[in-house]
C-alpha positions in Angstrom: 0.0 0.0 0.0 2.9 2.4 0.9 4.4 1.8 -2.5 1.0 2.8 -4.2 0.8 6.0 -2.2 4.5 6.9 -2.5 4.2 9.3 -5.4 1.6 11.4 -3.7 4.3 12.4 -1.2 6.2 14.3 -3.9 5.1 17.9 -4.7 6.3 17.5 -8.3 4.0 14.5 -8.8 1.0 16.2 -7.2 1.5 19.2 -9.5 1.6 16.8 -12.4 -1.5 15.0 -11.3 -3.4 18.2 -10.9 -2.4 19.6 -14.3 -3.0 16.2 -16.1 -6.6 16.0 -14.7 -7.3 19.6 -15.6 -5.8 19.2 -19.1 -7.9 16.0 -19.7 -11.1 17.7 -18.5 -10.4 20.8 -20.6 -9.7 18.8 -23.8 -12.9 16.7 -23.1 -15.0 19.9 -22.8 -13.8 21.4 -26.1 -13.6 18.1 -27.9 -17.3 17.7 -27.9 -17.7 20.7 -30.2 -14.7 19.6 -32.3 -16.2 16.1 -32.9 -19.7 17.3 -33.5 -18.5 19.9 -36.0 -16.7 17.1 -37.9 -13.3 18.7 -37.4 -11.5 16.0 -35.5 -8.4 16.7 -37.5 -8.2 20.3 -36.2 -6.7 19.2 -32.9 -3.9 17.4 -34.7 -3.4 20.4 -37.1 -3.6 23.1 -34.5 -1.1 21.5 -32.2 1.4 21.3 -35.1 0.7 24.9 -36.0 1.2 26.0 -32.3 4.5 24.1 -32.2 5.7 26.4 -35.0 4.5 29.4 -33.0 6.4 28.1 -30.0 9.6 28.0 -31.9 9.0 31.5 -33.3 8.4 32.7 -29.7 11.8 31.4 -28.7 13.6 32.9 -31.6 12.0 36.3 -31.2 12.3 36.1 -27.3 8.6 36.5 -26.8 6.7 34.8 -23.9 5.9 31.3 -24.8 2.3 31.4 -23.9 1.6 34.8 -25.5 3.5 34.0 -28.7 2.3 30.4 -29.3 -1.2 31.4 -28.3 -1.3 34.3 -30.7 0.1 32.1 -33.5 -2.5 29.4 -32.9 -5.3 31.9 -32.8 -4.3 33.4 -36.1 -3.9 30.0 -37.6 -7.5 29.0 -36.4 -8.9 32.3 -37.9 -7.2 31.5 -41.2 -8.6 28.0 -41.2 -12.1 29.3 -40.6 -11.8 32.0 -43.3 -10.5 29.5 -45.9 -13.1 26.9 -45.0 -16.0 29.5 -45.3 -15.3 29.9 -49.0 -17.1 26.5 -49.4 -14.9 25.6 -52.4 -12.2 24.3 -49.9 -13.2 21.9 -47.2 -12.3 22.4 -43.6 -9.9 19.5 -43.6 -8.0 20.8 -46.6 -7.8 24.3 -45.0 -6.5 22.7 -41.8 -3.9 20.7 -43.8 -2.6 23.8 -45.7 -2.3 26.3 -42.8 -1.1 24.0 -40.0 1.5 22.0 -42.0 3.0 25.2 -43.3 3.2 26.5 -39.8 4.8 23.3 -38.5 7.3 23.4 -41.3 8.2 27.0 -40.4 9.0 25.8 -36.9 11.1 23.0 -38.1 13.0 25.3 -40.4 13.8 27.6 -37.5 14.9 24.7 -35.4 17.4 23.6 -38.0 18.6 27.2 -38.3 19.0 28.0 -34.6 20.8 25.2 -32.7 20.5 26.3 -29.1 17.3 26.3 -27.0 16.2 27.4 -23.5 12.9 25.5 -23.8 12.7 21.7 -24.0 11.1 21.1 -27.4 11.1 17.4 -26.8 8.7 18.0 -24.0 6.6 20.1 -26.4 6.6 17.2 -28.9 5.9 14.3 -26.6 4.8 15.8 -23.3 6.5 15.9 -19.9 4.0 16.5 -17.1 6.7 16.1 -14.3 8.4 19.1 -15.8 5.5 21.5 -15.3 5.9 24.3 -12.7 3.2 25.7 -10.4 2.9 28.6 -13.0 2.0 26.0 -15.7 -0.6 24.6 -13.4 -2.1 28.0 -12.8 -2.1 28.6 -16.6 -4.0 25.3 -17.3 -6.5 26.1 -14.5 -7.1 29.6 -15.9 -7.6 28.3 -19.4 -10.0 25.6 -18.1 -12.0 28.3 -16.2 -12.1 30.5 -19.3 -13.3 27.6 -21.5 -16.0 26.7 -18.9 -17.2 30.3 -18.9 -17.3 30.4 -22.7 -19.4 27.3 -22.8 -21.6 28.5 -20.0 -22.3 32.0 -21.3 -22.4 31.1 -25.1 -24.1 27.7 -24.7 -27.0 28.2 -27.2 -25.0 30.2 -29.8 -22.3 27.5 -29.7 -24.8 24.8 -30.0 -26.7 26.4 -32.9 -23.5 27.2 -34.8 -22.2 23.7 -34.3 -25.2 21.8 -35.6 -26.6 24.2 -38.3 -24.3 27.2 -39.0 -26.2 28.4 -42.1 -29.6 28.5 -40.3 -27.8 30.0 -37.3 -26.5 32.8 -39.4 -29.9 33.4 -41.1 -31.4 33.6 -37.6 -29.1 36.4 -36.5 -26.5 34.5 -34.6 -23.1 36.1 -35.2 -21.5 32.8 -36.4 -18.2 34.4 -37.5 -17.7 35.9 -34.0 -18.8 32.6 -32.3 -16.3 30.7 -34.5 -13.6 33.2 -33.6 -14.3 32.9 -29.9 -14.2 29.1 -30.2 -11.0 29.3 -32.1 -9.4 31.5 -29.4 -10.5 29.1 -26.7 -9.2 26.0 -28.6 -5.9 27.7 -29.3 -5.5 28.6 -25.7 -6.4 25.1 -24.6 -3.8 23.5 -26.9 -1.0 25.9 -25.8 -1.8 25.3 -22.1 -1.8 21.5 -22.5 1.1 21.1 -25.0 3.7 20.5 -22.3 1.4 17.9 -20.6 0.3 15.9 -23.6 2.7 16.8 -26.3 2.0 18.0 -29.9 1.5 14.5 -31.2 -1.1 13.5 -28.6 -3.3 16.6 -28.0 -5.5 15.6 -30.9 -6.3 12.3 -29.3 -7.1 14.0 -26.0 -9.5 16.3 -27.8 -11.3 13.6 -29.8 -11.3 10.3 -27.8 -13.3 11.5 -24.7 -15.9 13.2 -26.8 -16.3 10.0 -29.1 -16.6 7.7 -26.0 -19.2 10.1 -24.5 -21.2 10.1 -27.8 -21.2 6.2 -27.8 -22.7 6.3 -24.3 -25.4 8.9 -24.7 -27.6 10.6 -27.2 -28.1 13.8 -25.1 -25.8 16.7 -25.9 -25.8 18.0 -22.3 -24.9 14.6 -20.9 -22.3 14.2 -23.6 -20.6 17.4 -22.4 -20.6 16.2 -18.8 -19.4 12.7 -19.7 -16.6 13.9 -22.0 -15.3 16.2 -19.2 -15.4 13.4 -16.7 -13.8 10.9 -19.0 -11.0 13.4 -20.0 -10.3 14.3 -16.3 -10.4 10.7 -15.1 -8.1 9.7 -18.0 -5.7 12.4 -17.1 -5.5 11.4 -13.4 -5.3 7.7 -14.0 -2.9 8.0 -17.0 -0.6 10.3 -14.9 -0.6 7.9 -12.0 0.2 4.9 -14.3 3.0 6.7 -16.1 4.9 7.0 -12.8 5.0 3.2 -12.3 5.3 2.2 -16.0 8.0 4.9 -16.5 6.6 6.0 -19.8 5.6 9.4 -21.2 2.6 11.0 -19.4 0.9 12.0 -22.6 1.2 8.5 -24.1 -0.2 7.0 -20.8 -3.1 9.3 -20.7 -4.1 8.7 -24.3 -3.7 4.9 -23.8 -6.1 5.1 -20.9 -8.6 7.0 -23.2 -8.1 4.4 -25.9 -8.9 1.6 -23.4 -12.1 3.4 -22.4 -13.0 3.7 -26.0 -12.6 -0.1 -26.5 -14.7 -0.8 -23.5 -17.4 1.6 -24.6 -17.3 0.1 -28.1 -17.8 -3.4 -26.7 -20.5 -2.4 -24.2 -22.6 -0.6 -26.9 -21.8 -3.1 -29.6 -25.5 -3.9 -30.0 -26.2 -0.4 -31.3 -24.1 -1.1 -34.3 -27.0 -3.1 -35.8 -29.4 -0.1 -35.4 -29.7 3.0 -37.5 -27.6 5.9 -36.2 -29.7 8.0 -33.8 -29.7 11.8 -33.9 -28.3 13.6 -30.9 -30.9 15.1 -28.4 -30.1 18.8 -28.0 -32.0 19.1 -24.8 
């Protein structure tokens, strides 16, 4: 028993556990909108774009969170603007904008050989390397995202399911999309050092997909996705200590295990027609 409780005696581990649970819950919350908008690829693309912004921040000696966040927000706005032209799908817009940004980051890495920030942690995640300031940033972004969802619940819901009708009904869809893009960019920047560039996308998508498999209610889907994401972050972080593996990989593997379990439990539904989600 003492061996199982041993890591909780370390302040570094407790900080990591808190930030992992917060990051998982944050990704679970925003992931619902990402999945229902049919833009699951945006998490993968945005994380790569923000990595490019992180490198630019280092080179220009700008604060990491400010520089990477601004870069990610601008990338998201460009994706929305290109996708709104209708002739180019959202997936293609994501591919063009984010891969170009990632390539810019790689080009700068090959040009400047010395670093003050651990870019390996940004790529693969290193939750034990987070500081109390990093925990505060993730908590602040999680609070901001929760406030956005609470105060803009109906406009976000309307824009997610039927943006054309929402716009015709007077909903400022462009502003709502910009607000969601800002929130998503902030979330990815805040969780990058926890999960890593390569795993943020899974943390955004998997909890929401599992929640969708378990319920047809949008409100319950939101709650379940947050719970699954937070629980996966907590359990994944705890297991990574004993398995001696990357925290980001451990968190995503826990989410993948929950997906397999949900898939097996709800297997009978595969024989039934797909049911529409209840917006109540």
